[in-house]
N, C-alpha and C positions, 0 to 999 in steps of 0.2 A: 905422629907429631902434626901439630896443628900450626897453621900459618894464617895470617889475616891481617886486616887493618886494626891496629889497636893492641892491646895486650893479649898474651897467649892465654888460653884456657888452661886452668890447672888440671893435672891427672885426676881422673875419676877413680874413686874407690869402688864403684859399682860396675866395674867393667864386665863385659859378657863372659860366660863360662860355657863349658860344653862345646858342642859342634860349632856355635856361633863365635867362640873366642878367636878362632884362627881366622874367620872371615872378618872380624873386626880389626885385625892387624893390618898394619902398613897402609892406612888410609890417611890421606891428608884433606884437611878442610879449609876452605876459604869463605869469608863472608864480606859483603860491603854494603853500605847504606847509601840509598838514594831516595829522594822524595821527601815528604813530610811525615812527621810522627803521627800515629793514631793511637789513641788510648781507647780501649773496649769499653770502659765505664768508669764512673768515678770511684767505685768500690774496689776496683781491680788495679793493680799496679803494673799490669802487663802492658808494654808499650811495643807496637810493631809498626814498622815503616812501609808503606806502599812503595813498591819499587826495590826494596831490599832484596838482596840475592846472597846465595850461600851454595857452595859445591863441595864435593868430595871426590877424590880419585882413588882407584884401586886397581891393580894388577889382577887379573882372573887367573886362577891356577886349576889344574886337574882335580886337586883335592876338593875345590868348591863343589864340583859336580857330586862327588861321593857323599859330602856332608848334606847337601841338599837332598839326595836321595834318602838319606837316613831320616831326615825330618819329614819329607813329603811322600816317600815311595815311588816317585818318578823315575822309572827305569827305562825310558825310552831309548832304543838302540841308538838314536842319533846322538846321545850323550854318552855312549860307551864304546860302540862298534866302530873302529876307525875305518875298516874296509867299506862298510856300508855308507858311513857318513861321507867318505871320499866320492863315492858314486851318486850321492844325494845332490840336490841343487845347492846345498850349502858348501860342499866340497871339503868338508872337515867336520870333526866332532864340534858340537856346539853346547853350550851351557843351557840349563833350564831357564825359562824367562823369569822365574822368581829369584835366580841368582843376580840376573841383570837388574830387575826392578828392586830388589832388596837394598841396593845403595841408596835409593831415594828414601827409604824408610829411615836410614841412619841420618841422612841430611835433615829430614823433617824432625825427628825425634831428638837429635842432639844439637842442631844448629839453627834451624829456621822453620817454623816458629820457635822450636826448642822443646826442651823436656815437658812432658805432659801433653804433647800433641799426638793426635791419632787421626788416621784417616776416616773420613766420612763417605767420601765418594772418590774414585779415580776414573778417569777416561783416558786410557793409555793405547797407543798404537806402536807395535814392535815393528820398526823400519828395516833392520838388518840384524843378521846373527852376530852372537858374540861367542867366542871360543877361548880356550885356555891360551894363555899369553897376551890377550887382549889387555889394554889398559883403558878402563872406562872412567868418565867423569860425570856424575850425576849433579845436575844443577836445578835450583828452584829460584823462582822470583815471586814475591807477593804481588798479585794483581789488585786485590781487593781486601778490605776487612770490614766485617759488619759492625754497625754501630751498636747493636743490641746484645751481641753474643761474641764469644772469642772464636768466630768462625772466619777462615781466611780462604780465599781462592788463590792457588798458586799455579804458575806455569812450570811444567816439569819436563826436563830434557835430559838424555843421556847420550854422550858421544863417545867414539872410540878415539884411539890414539892418532888416527888420521883424520879426525874431525868430522867423520860420518856419523850422522844422527842414527842412533840404534834403537831409541825409544823417544816418543814425543807425546805430549798430551798435557792434562790439567789434573789438578786434585783440589778437593775440598777437605779442610782440615780443622779440627776442633783443638783448642789448646786449653787444658785443664789448669787452673791456677794450683800449683803445688807449694805455694808460699815462698817461692824463691824466683821472683820475676827477672826477666832480662830487660835491660835497658837498651833501647834502639842503638844499634851500632856497636853494642858491647856484648860479646857471646859468653861473658862470665855471669853465672847466676849470683844473685845478690840475695842476702837475707831478707825475708819478708817482714812486714810490720810486727 
């Protein structure tokens, strides 16, 4: 379910399948608009607002660890061995970093800047562990937008249910024009020209 300022985004027919389908379930998204609109060029209809923010929240489950292992091959005992994990500095089983940071992929690709967006560079610090049962919120804010290309600098943060920052950093993102531009403050794709 999506919630936010303005109209709700319609359900997508291209929802994830396979191992990622369950990871994409039970995610909520929010977005807000701050600052002034920035249009990347006269030819592009993509409008982004410096200061615009978006976030998604998700509860992490044991199954996320198994699904990520299927994709990545990461079988670190800290993700599976409860006895060993309890004796570690983390005190419990923790999820792979990719499970944690993966929620930022969803925010960037689905909400802000939106469909067609890909990471060019990330600079992330993992500040605290995340484990099954935690609820994490991934947030992005547009810090700047290039005048000559659809490239955006984003502040990226993930917090847990207690407000503890578990990941913090920045990302540089390219947004490919897919012919269905977003209008600032409206998360619904609109038909292109």
